[in-house]
Residue frames relative to the residue before (quaternion, step in Angstrom):
aa qw qx qy qz dx dy dz
X 1.0000 0.0000 0.0000 0.0000 0.00 0.00 0.00
X 0.3064 -0.7834 0.5134 0.1701 3.57 -0.65 1.07
X 0.7331 0.3624 -0.2123 0.5350 3.60 1.10 -0.64
X 0.5321 -0.5832 0.4721 0.3922 3.51 -0.93 -0.96
X 0.4152 -0.6889 0.5434 0.2405 3.50 -1.32 0.38
X 0.0789 -0.7687 0.6339 0.0317 3.54 -1.01 0.90
X 0.1064 -0.7990 0.5910 0.0330 3.57 -0.97 0.88
X 0.0669 -0.7939 0.6038 -0.0267 3.54 -1.05 0.90
X 0.1878 -0.7683 0.6010 0.1152 3.56 -1.25 0.46
X 0.0505 0.7600 -0.6453 0.0593 3.54 -1.28 0.61
X 0.3460 -0.7335 0.5435 0.2162 3.59 -1.13 0.54
X 0.3222 -0.6838 0.6137 0.2280 3.48 -1.34 0.43
X 0.6104 -0.4699 0.4571 0.4446 3.54 -1.26 0.22
X 0.4823 -0.7042 0.4430 0.2744 3.61 -0.99 0.72
X 0.4373 0.6884 -0.4544 0.3582 3.59 1.26 0.28
X 0.4313 -0.7277 0.4673 0.2572 3.64 -0.54 1.11
X 0.6367 0.5200 -0.3474 0.4511 3.62 1.01 -0.65
X 0.6568 0.4929 -0.3088 0.4798 3.60 1.00 -0.78
X 0.6197 0.5257 -0.3426 0.4715 3.59 1.03 -0.71
X 0.6428 0.5173 -0.3199 0.4657 3.58 0.97 -0.82
X 0.6469 0.5000 -0.3231 0.4766 3.58 0.98 -0.79
X 0.6389 0.5286 -0.3303 0.4508 3.60 0.93 -0.83
X 0.6311 0.5282 -0.3243 0.4665 3.57 1.01 -0.83
X 0.6580 0.5087 -0.3155 0.4569 3.58 0.93 -0.89
X 0.6326 0.5370 -0.3337 0.4474 3.61 0.95 -0.76
X 0.7392 0.4230 -0.2153 0.4779 3.58 1.11 -0.69
X 0.3883 0.6895 -0.5072 0.3415 3.62 1.22 0.26
X 0.6643 -0.4656 0.3870 0.4383 3.59 -1.27 0.33
X 0.8118 0.2184 -0.1996 0.5034 3.56 -0.80 1.07
X 0.5803 0.6265 -0.3642 0.3716 3.60 1.24 -0.20
X 0.6533 0.4752 -0.3075 0.5029 3.57 1.13 -0.64
X 0.5310 -0.6599 0.4217 0.3236 3.62 -0.80 0.94
X 0.6224 -0.5855 0.3905 0.3425 3.54 -1.08 0.84
X 0.6545 0.5294 -0.3238 0.4318 3.59 0.93 -0.82
X 0.6375 0.5183 -0.3187 0.4727 3.56 1.11 -0.70
X 0.6405 0.5099 -0.3134 0.4812 3.57 0.98 -0.86
X 0.6395 0.5246 -0.3217 0.4608 3.60 0.95 -0.83
X 0.6545 0.5138 -0.3062 0.4625 3.62 0.94 -0.90
X 0.6244 0.5363 -0.3271 0.4642 3.58 1.01 -0.79
X 0.7140 0.4585 -0.2564 0.4628 3.55 0.78 -1.05
X 0.6665 0.5081 -0.3133 0.4466 3.62 0.94 -0.82
X 0.6229 0.5582 -0.3390 0.4306 3.59 1.16 -0.52
X 0.5705 -0.5916 0.3971 0.4085 3.62 1.20 -0.28
X 0.4561 0.6312 -0.4844 0.3987 3.56 1.16 0.54
X 0.2733 -0.8103 0.5074 0.1060 3.54 -0.42 1.32
X 0.7848 -0.0153 0.0430 0.6181 3.58 1.09 -0.70
X 0.0110 0.7799 -0.6253 0.0241 3.55 -1.13 0.71
X 0.0005 0.7658 -0.6430 0.0124 3.52 -1.03 0.90
X 0.1452 -0.7433 0.6418 0.1206 3.57 -1.19 0.58
X 0.1557 -0.7827 0.6018 0.0315 3.52 -0.85 1.13
X 0.1625 -0.7953 0.5814 0.0547 3.56 -1.10 0.76
X 0.0933 0.7349 -0.6707 0.0367 3.54 -1.09 0.81
X 0.7983 0.0250 -0.0814 0.5962 3.56 -0.63 1.13
X 0.7144 -0.3653 0.2812 0.5264 3.55 -0.50 -1.18
X 0.5432 0.6106 -0.4013 0.4136 3.61 1.26 0.28
X 0.2183 -0.7727 0.5898 0.0858 3.51 -0.97 1.02
X 0.0892 -0.7501 0.6511 0.0737 3.55 -1.20 0.63
X 0.1363 -0.7775 0.6115 0.0542 3.55 -0.80 1.03
X 0.0848 -0.7759 0.6250 0.0166 3.55 -0.86 1.04
X 0.0422 -0.7999 0.5982 -0.0229 3.58 -0.74 1.12
X 0.1982 -0.7006 0.6719 0.1354 3.49 -1.18 0.78
X 0.0614 -0.8378 0.5421 -0.0180 3.53 -0.54 1.19
X 0.5634 -0.6119 0.4454 0.3313 3.55 -1.18 0.65
X 0.6181 -0.4817 0.4424 0.4361 3.54 -1.28 0.34
X 0.7871 0.3150 -0.2306 0.4776 3.55 -0.99 0.78
X 0.4078 0.7027 -0.4894 0.3169 3.60 1.26 -0.05
X 0.1188 -0.7909 0.6000 0.0220 3.58 -0.96 0.98
X 0.3381 -0.7724 0.5041 0.1868 3.56 -0.33 1.27
X 0.6345 0.5243 -0.3406 0.4544 3.60 0.96 -0.72
X 0.6541 0.4943 -0.3193 0.4753 3.59 0.98 -0.78
X 0.6212 0.5284 -0.3365 0.4707 3.60 1.04 -0.75
X 0.6526 0.5179 -0.3113 0.4572 3.57 0.93 -0.87
X 0.6611 0.5019 -0.2938 0.4741 3.57 0.98 -0.88
X 0.6570 0.5003 -0.3136 0.4689 3.61 0.93 -0.85
X 0.6303 0.5401 -0.3291 0.4502 3.60 1.02 -0.78
X 0.6409 0.5523 -0.3236 0.4236 3.57 1.00 -0.81
X 0.7460 0.3748 -0.2155 0.5065 3.58 1.14 -0.54
X 0.5850 0.5618 -0.3708 0.4523 3.60 1.30 0.10
X 0.3819 -0.7575 0.4714 0.2409 3.63 -0.45 1.13
X 0.6169 0.5456 -0.3532 0.4438 3.62 1.05 -0.66
X 0.6836 0.4745 -0.2808 0.4782 3.55 0.91 -0.96
X 0.6418 0.5259 -0.3308 0.4496 3.59 0.93 -0.85
X 0.6599 0.4960 -0.3151 0.4681 3.61 0.93 -0.85
X 0.6409 0.5219 -0.3170 0.4653 3.60 1.01 -0.81
X 0.6733 0.4934 -0.3009 0.4612 3.57 0.87 -0.92
X 0.6273 0.5268 -0.3374 0.4639 3.59 1.02 -0.74
X 0.6487 0.5090 -0.3033 0.4777 3.57 0.99 -0.86
X 0.6913 0.4976 -0.2893 0.4369 3.59 0.86 -0.92
X 0.5960 0.5733 -0.3653 0.4274 3.60 1.11 -0.57
X 0.5330 0.6080 -0.4149 0.4173 3.60 1.22 -0.26
X 0.7395 0.4015 -0.1951 0.5038 3.57 1.21 -0.58
X 0.7216 0.4914 -0.2194 0.4356 3.53 1.11 -0.79
X 0.1217 -0.7550 0.6400 0.0746 3.53 -1.31 0.55
X 0.4717 -0.6784 0.4648 0.3182 3.59 -0.84 0.86
X 0.5607 -0.5725 0.4747 0.3640 3.55 -1.18 0.53
X 0.6237 -0.5775 0.3619 0.3828 3.61 -1.04 0.66
X 0.7352 0.4073 -0.2224 0.4941 3.61 1.09 -0.65
X 0.4119 0.7138 -0.4732 0.3114 3.61 1.26 0.17
X 0.5007 -0.6166 0.5114 0.3280 3.54 -1.17 0.61
X 0.6392 -0.5138 0.3807 0.4273 3.62 -1.12 0.42
X 0.8140 0.2082 -0.1854 0.5096 3.55 -0.81 1.05
X 0.5596 0.6015 -0.3950 0.4111 3.60 1.23 -0.18
X 0.2558 -0.7697 0.5707 0.1279 3.53 -0.92 0.95
X 0.7933 0.1353 -0.0469 0.5917 3.62 0.06 -1.24
X 0.2052 -0.7850 0.5770 0.0935 3.58 -0.74 1.09
X 0.4724 -0.6886 0.4798 0.2691 3.55 -0.84 1.03
X 0.2839 -0.7389 0.5873 0.1690 3.56 -1.04 0.85
X 0.3386 -0.7261 0.5639 0.2001 3.55 -1.15 0.64
X 0.3779 -0.7028 0.5545 0.2362 3.58 -0.85 1.00
X 0.0699 -0.8125 0.5786 0.0153 3.57 -0.76 1.06
X 0.7732 0.1948 -0.1353 0.5881 3.62 1.26 -0.06
X 0.0276 0.7643 -0.6429 0.0414 3.56 -1.03 0.87
X 0.4140 -0.7283 0.4897 0.2416 3.61 -0.47 1.19
X 0.6484 0.5480 -0.3208 0.4199 3.56 1.03 -0.74
X 0.6714 0.4716 -0.2930 0.4909 3.58 1.21 -0.29
X 0.5587 0.6077 -0.3862 0.4115 3.57 1.28 -0.06
X 0.5511 -0.6180 0.4459 0.3399 3.59 -1.11 0.67
X 0.7344 0.4155 -0.3254 0.4268 3.50 -1.27 0.49
X 0.3248 -0.7316 0.5675 0.1931 3.53 -1.29 0.26
């Protein structure tokens, strides 16, 4: 891995119909092209979102020099990203420990097999 991995968590509303809609929005081709372009231009090399129950986990592989604050600022001025985020908030709920206005909460890595002794 040339860059680094960032992981985040967020909850969805516990309504099965809303979760199904959220899943449909995230199928291949479902996310607007402008949003995909903004993700790639920010230096995000790979992104996956995982779901269990109503909890989401986002895993990003980012290029060296990736700046999350710069990405956040660029998103705030991008009409495609703003419209997408507004739509997604219909489905999403902040984690109970999220700061006011915080959406995706960064996860802390507490275990790495590669750092464990033995082979």
